[in-house]
GUDO-504441 format. One line per field, with one value per atom (N, C-alpha, C, O): z, x, y. Coordinates in Angstrom, 2 decimals, decimal comma. Atoms other than C-alpha are relative to their C-alpha. Layout:
BEGIN
zz	(Z/...)
xx	(X/...)
yy	(Y/...)
This chain:
BEGIN
zz	(0,00/0,00/0,00/-0,42/-0,10/0,57/-1,39/-1,53/1,34/-3,17/-0,75/-1,77/0,69/-4,14/0,19/-0,74/-0,27/-2,49/-0,93/-1,46/0,96/-4,61/-1,42/-2,18/1,33/-7,72/-0,21/-1,24/0,09/-7,05/-0,05/-0,80/-0,01/-6,30/-1,36/-1,84/1,32/-9,59/-1,06/-1,91/0,98/-11,57/0,17/-0,82/-0,23/-9,94/-0,52/-1,12/0,48/-10,69/-1,53/-2,10/1,46/-14,33/-0,51/-1,52/0,41/-14,56/0,18/-0,67/-0,22/-13,08/-1,05/-1,56/1,04/-15,49/-1,36/-2,13/1,28/-18,43/-0,10/-1,15/0,00/-17,43/-0,20/-0,87/0,14/-17,18/-1,40/-1,91/1,30/-20,50/-1,16/-2,26/1,10/-22,54/-0,71/-1,94/0,73/-23,28/-0,87/-1,98/0,80/-24,47/-1,23/-2,31/1,12/-26,65/-1,06/-2,26/0,95/-28,20/-0,72/-1,91/0,61/-28,81/-1,07/-2,16/0,95/-30,52/-1,19/-2,33/1,10/-32,56/-0,95/-2,16/0,86/-33,80/-0,81/-1,99/0,69/-34,68/-1,13/-2,22/1,01/-36,59/-1,17/-2,30/1,07/-38,57/-0,82/-1,76/0,82/-39,85/-1,36/-1,42/1,34/-43,62/-0,17/-0,91/0,19/-43,31/0,67/0,44/-0,66/-41,16/-0,81/-0,46/0,75/-43,77/-0,80/-1,20/0,80/-45,61/0,81/0,24/-0,85/-42,64/-0,02/0,11/-0,02/-42,80/-1,21/-1,87/1,09/-45,37/0,39/1,57/-0,24/-45,74/0,89/1,83/-0,89/-44,22/1,45/2,39/-1,37/-41,25/0,70/1,88/-0,58/-40,68/0,36/1,39/-0,28/-40,91/1,26/2,09/-1,21/-38,28/1,24/2,28/-1,14/-36,02/0,40/1,58/-0,28/-36,33/0,63/1,58/-0,56/-35,67/1,44/2,31/-1,36/-32,62/0,97/2,09/-0,87/-31,20/0,25/1,36/-0,16/-31,83/1,01/1,84/-0,96/-29,93/1,41/2,37/-1,32/-27,06/0,60/1,80/-0,48/-26,79/0,41/1,42/-0,35/-26,82/1,32/2,14/-1,26/-24,05/1,17/2,23/-1,06/-22,01/0,33/1,50/-0,23/-22,47/0,80/1,71/-0,70/-21,30/1,47/2,35/-1,38/-18,18/0,83/2,00/-0,74/-17,22/0,25/1,34/-0,15/-17,84/0,80/1,44/-0,70/-16,36/1,32/1,53/-1,28/-12,89/0,80/0,81/-0,78/-10,65/1,45/1,87/-1,39/-7,04/0,97/0,62/-1,04/-3,80/-0,23/0,16/0,26/-4,91/-0,98/-0,80/0,95/-7,88/0,68/0,37/-0,74/-5,53/0,86/0,96/-0,82/-3,23/-0,88/-0,50/0,91/-6,17/-0,47/-0,52/0,44/-7,41/1,10/0,84/-1,12/-3,97/0,26/0,50/-0,24/-3,50/-1,06/-0,74/1,10/-6,90/0,15/-0,02/-0,14/-6,32/1,18/1,10/-1,19/-2,87/-0,30/0,12/0,35/-4,21/-0,83/-0,59/0,85/-6,84/0,77/0,53/-0,77/-4,38/0,88/0,97/-0,91/-1,95/-0,76/-0,30/0,75/-4,62/-0,57/-0,59/0,51/-6,16/1,13/0,94/-1,15/-2,72/0,40/0,73/-0,35/-2,00/-1,02/-0,64/1,03/-5,31/0,08/-0,18/-0,08/-4,81/1,30/1,41/-1,26/-1,28/-0,05/0,92/0,14/-2,58/-0,07/-0,71/0,06/-2,06/-1,44/-2,26/1,35/-5,13/-0,42/-1,61/0,36/-4,97/-0,07/-0,18/0,12/-5,10/-1,41/-2,40/1,34/-7,96/-0,71/-0,11/0,84/-10,77/0,61/0,65/-0,69/-8,98/-0,84/-0,31/0,77/-11,89/-0,10/0,00/0,12/-12,31/1,34/1,39/-1,33/-8,57/0,34/0,90/-0,25/-8,32/-0,76/-0,22/0,79/-11,14/0,59/0,68/-0,60/-9,53/1,32/1,58/-1,28/-6,12/-0,23/0,44/0,30/-7,61/-0,47/-0,01/0,50/-9,49/1,11/1,19/-1,10/-6,41/0,98/1,42/-0,96/-4,11/-0,54/0,23/0,56/-6,52/-0,03/0,12/0,12/-6,84/1,34/1,42/-1,31/-3,14/0,51/0,89/-0,49/-2,11/-0,92/-0,45/0,92/-5,25/0,33/0,39/-0,30/-4,43/1,35/1,49/-1,33/-0,76/-0,03/0,57/0,07/-1,54/-0,77/-0,36/0,80/-4,23/0,74/0,65/-0,74/-2,02/1,16/1,51/-1,15/0,89/-0,39/0,44/0,38/-1,12/-0,74/-1,12)
xx	(0,82/0,00/0,87/0,42/-0,87/2,97/0,37/0,63/-0,34/3,70/-1,21/-1,06/1,22/0,09/-0,28/-0,72/0,29/-0,23/0,77/0,17/-0,69/2,54/-0,53/-0,59/0,54/1,10/-1,31/-1,49/1,27/-2,36/0,26/-0,40/-0,33/-0,81/0,53/0,17/-0,55/1,12/-1,10/-1,15/1,09/-1,95/-0,95/-1,45/0,84/-4,01/0,69/0,05/-0,76/-1,25/-0,03/-0,20/0,05/-1,18/-1,37/-1,46/1,35/-4,95/-0,19/-0,80/0,10/-4,71/0,79/0,33/-0,82/-1,91/-0,67/-0,64/0,68/-3,87/-1,19/-1,43/1,15/-6,95/0,47/-0,20/-0,52/-4,82/0,56/0,47/-0,63/-3,04/-0,98/-0,69/0,93/-6,10/-0,46/-0,48/0,41/-7,35/1,12/0,86/-1,12/-3,87/0,24/0,54/-0,17/-3,58/-1,08/-0,80/1,08/-6,99/0,19/-0,09/-0,27/-6,06/1,09/0,96/-1,09/-2,83/-0,48/-0,09/0,55/-4,71/-0,83/-0,71/0,80/-7,18/0,90/0,64/-0,91/-4,32/0,75/0,91/-0,77/-2,36/-0,88/-0,40/0,88/-5,38/-0,63/-1,38/0,50/-6,21/0,71/1,90/-0,61/-5,60/1,16/2,10/-1,06/-3,42/1,32/2,33/-1,23/-0,87/0,75/1,88/-0,59/-0,12/1,23/2,00/-1,16/2,46/1,29/2,38/-1,19/4,84/0,83/2,06/-0,70/5,73/-0,41/-1,41/0,35/5,76/-1,25/-1,58/1,22/2,62/0,24/-0,52/-0,22/4,11/0,27/-0,17/-0,29/5,39/-1,27/-1,46/1,27/1,99/-0,89/-1,55/0,81/0,28/0,49/-0,31/-0,55/2,65/-0,34/-0,67/0,31/2,07/-1,47/-1,80/1,43/-1,71/-0,27/-1,05/0,18/-1,53/0,50/-0,16/-0,54/0,66/-0,90/-1,12/0,90/-1,65/-1,30/-1,83/1,23/-4,68/0,20/-0,67/-0,29/-3,03/0,15/-0,34/-0,17/-2,04/-1,36/-1,58/1,34/-5,63/-0,75/-1,45/0,62/-6,85/0,55/-0,20/-0,61/-4,38/-0,54/-0,84/0,52/-5,57/-1,44/-1,81/1,38/-9,19/-0,03/-0,85/-0,04/-8,28/0,36/-0,32/-0,42/-6,44/-1,09/-1,28/1,05/-9,28/-1,20/-1,76/1,21/-12,09/0,23/-0,70/-0,29/-10,37/0,72/1,84/-0,60/-9,68/0,31/-0,47/-0,44/-7,80/0,05/0,98/0,10/-8,85/0,41/1,10/-0,39/-8,47/-0,60/-0,01/0,62/-10,88/0,83/1,03/-0,88/-8,68/1,27/1,78/-1,19/-5,70/-0,22/0,65/0,32/-7,42/-0,08/0,43/0,10/-8,24/1,39/1,70/-1,36/-4,66/0,80/1,52/-0,73/-3,24/-0,49/0,31/0,57/-5,61/0,49/0,86/-0,43/-4,69/1,47/1,86/-1,44/-0,97/0,31/1,22/-0,23/-1,15/-0,29/0,47/0,32/-2,83/1,12/1,51/-1,06/-0,13/1,27/1,94/-1,21/2,71/-0,08/0,88/0,15/1,36/0,08/0,72/-0,03/0,83/1,37/1,80/-1,36/4,25/0,92/1,74/-0,83/5,86/-0,29/0,63/0,35/3,96/0,57/1,07/-0,52/4,98/1,52/2,08/-1,46/8,63/0,50/1,69/-0,43/8,70/0,15/0,61/-0,18/8,65/1,49/2,25/-1,42/11,99/0,44/-0,37/-0,54/14,24/-0,12/-0,29/0,01/14,20/-1,42/-1,57/1,38/10,38/-0,21/0,09/0,25/9,41/-1,08/-2,07/0,94/7,61/-0,30/-1,46/0,16/8,18/-0,73/-1,62/0,72/7,06/-1,50/-2,30/1,43/3,76/-0,72/-1,84/0,60/3,08/-0,12/-1,13/0,04/3,95/-1,13/-1,81/1,09/1,54/-1,36/-2,25/1,26/-1,23/-0,27/-1,38/0,13/-0,58/-0,36/-1,23/0,27/-0,54/-1,44/-2,12/1,37/-3,80/-1,02/-2,02/0,92/-5,49/-0,04/-1,12/-0,05/-4,31/-0,62/-1,12/0,64/-5,55/-1,51/-2,21/1,43/-8,99/-0,72/-1,86/0,65/-9,74/-0,42/-1,58/0,44/-9,71/-1,06/-1,98/1,00/-11,63/-1,39/-2,37/1,29/-14,38/-0,54/-1,74/0,45/-14,51/-0,51/-1,54/0,42/-14,73/-1,31/-2,21/1,22/-17,34/-1,19/-2,30/1,09/-19,41/-0,46/-1,64/0,37/-19,32/-0,73/-1,39/0,66/-20,59/-1,29/-1,95)
yy	(-1,19/0,00/1,25/2,32/-1,15/2,27/0,54/1,74/-0,45/2,40/0,53/1,20/-0,41/3,06/1,49/2,16/-1,42/6,48/0,93/1,86/-0,87/8,08/-0,17/0,79/0,23/6,46/0,77/1,42/-0,73/7,88/1,51/2,22/-1,43/11,30/0,44/1,51/-0,36/11,30/-0,01/0,88/0,04/10,28/1,17/1,71/-1,19/13,03/1,26/2,12/-1,16/15,54/0,06/1,14/0,03/14,42/0,44/1,14/-0,41/14,86/1,50/2,15/-1,44/18,36/0,77/1,79/-0,65/19,29/-0,07/0,89/0,15/17,93/0,95/1,55/-0,91/19,94/1,45/2,23/-1,36/23,09/0,24/1,36/-0,18/22,49/-0,11/0,36/0,24/21,54/1,28/1,29/-1,21/25,10/0,57/1,04/-0,49/26,12/-0,88/-0,37/0,91/23,04/0,23/0,24/-0,26/23,71/1,33/1,44/-1,30/27,34/-0,12/0,43/0,22/26,29/-0,81/-0,54/0,81/23,68/0,85/0,74/-0,89/26,29/0,92/1,18/-0,92/28,62/-0,71/-0,14/0,73/25,98/-0,43/-0,51/0,48/24,79/1,13/0,88/-1,12/28,29/-0,01/-0,30/0,04/28,55/0,99/0,71/-1,00/31,67/-0,39/0,26/0,46/29,78/-1,06/-1,41/1,11/27,11/0,42/-0,44/-0,43/29,22/0,00/0,07/-0,09/29,24/-1,28/-1,22/1,28/25,53/-0,84/-0,55/0,91/22,75/-0,80/-0,93/0,76/20,66/-1,23/-1,45/1,16/17,46/0,43/-0,23/-0,46/19,43/0,47/0,19/-0,46/21,06/-1,19/-1,20/1,18/17,67/-0,70/-1,14/0,62/16,24/0,80/0,24/-0,86/19,24/-0,13/-0,24/0,15/18,97/-1,36/-1,47/1,33/15,22/-0,06/-0,64/0,01/15,75/0,76/0,30/-0,77/18,42/-0,75/-0,73/0,78/16,22/-1,12/-1,39/1,07/13,39/0,55/-0,05/-0,60/15,67/0,37/0,16/-0,36/16,93/-1,27/-1,28/1,28/13,31/-0,55/-1,08/0,45/12,43/0,81/0,26/-0,86/15,41/-0,38/-0,44/0,45/14,32/-1,29/-1,45/1,28/10,83/0,20/-0,34/-0,20/11,99/0,69/0,36/-0,72/14,33/-0,91/-0,91/0,82/11,83/-1,28/-1,78/1,25/8,78/0,28/-0,19/-0,32/10,12/-1,26/-2,21/1,16/7,72/0,44/1,12/-0,43/8,19/-1,09/-2,05/0,94/6,33/-1,37/-2,38/1,30/3,60/-0,82/-2,02/0,67/2,78/-0,47/-1,55/0,38/2,72/-1,23/-2,10/1,18/0,23/-1,25/-2,31/1,15/-2,04/-0,42/-1,62/0,31/-1,80/-0,68/-1,65/0,60/-2,59/-1,43/-2,33/1,32/-5,53/-0,99/-2,11/0,88/-6,98/-0,34/-1,50/0,24/-6,58/-0,90/-1,73/0,81/-8,14/-1,46/-2,34/1,38/-11,25/-0,61/-1,76/0,51/-11,62/-0,27/-1,28/0,16/-11,18/-1,24/-2,00/1,15/-13,75/-1,31/-2,26/1,26/-16,40/-0,28/-1,43/0,22/-15,90/-0,45/-1,35/0,40/-16,13/-1,45/-2,19/1,38/-19,35/-0,98/-2,04/0,89/-20,88/-0,11/-1,17/0,02/-19,93/-0,62/-0,93/0,57/-21,31/-1,52/-2,13/1,44/-24,89/-0,33/0,40/0,37/-26,65/-0,32/-0,75/0,23/-26,98/-1,47/-1,75/1,41/-30,78/-0,60/-1,81/0,47/-31,02/-0,56/0,11/0,54/-33,37/0,82/1,22/-0,77/-31,54/1,36/1,79/-1,29/-28,23/1,05/1,73/-1,03/-25,98/-0,26/0,66/0,31/-27,82/0,16/0,67/-0,16/-27,94/1,48/1,91/-1,43/-24,25/0,68/1,55/-0,57/-23,40/-0,36/0,49/0,45/-25,46/0,74/1,19/-0,71/-23,89/1,46/2,02/-1,41/-20,41/0,20/1,12/-0,12/-20,93/-0,21/0,51/0,28/-22,40/1,16/1,57/-1,10/-19,63/1,27/2,10/-1,18/-17,00/-0,12/0,87/0,19/-18,53/0,03/0,51/0,07/-19,06/1,38/1,55/-1,32/-15,35/0,63/1,30/-0,54/-14,41/-0,54/0,21/0,61/-16,85/0,45/0,70/-0,43/-15,86/1,43/1,74/-1,40/-12,15/0,13/0,85/-0,09/-12,64/-0,60/-0,08/0,62/-14,94/0,87/0,87/-0,82/-12,51/1,28/1,90/-1,27/-9,56/-0,21/0,76)
């Protein structure tokens, strides 16, 4: 959980920055797509610039609309914890265990399914 809080903070910061930059990006996009600006650069260069601005605006829209809050952080932490525990259990088998990779895979799959079923059944 200690690594999730900085991740959520960075994602929130990115969303705030995207929201602040979006009006400027749209203003620049309108300016570049005006017909009187096309003489300043070659056509391929203008097309690349317009494409890049369009992508940046799309990225800003995504960051703003897909906010990542504390609930997303809890889900991320829960998912990561399940994975860590099952990998640790699979790696704790002794090296001389017969068919260790297959037993480890079976153990990992079983340990992942049990908490899923318990959580789903309880809710």
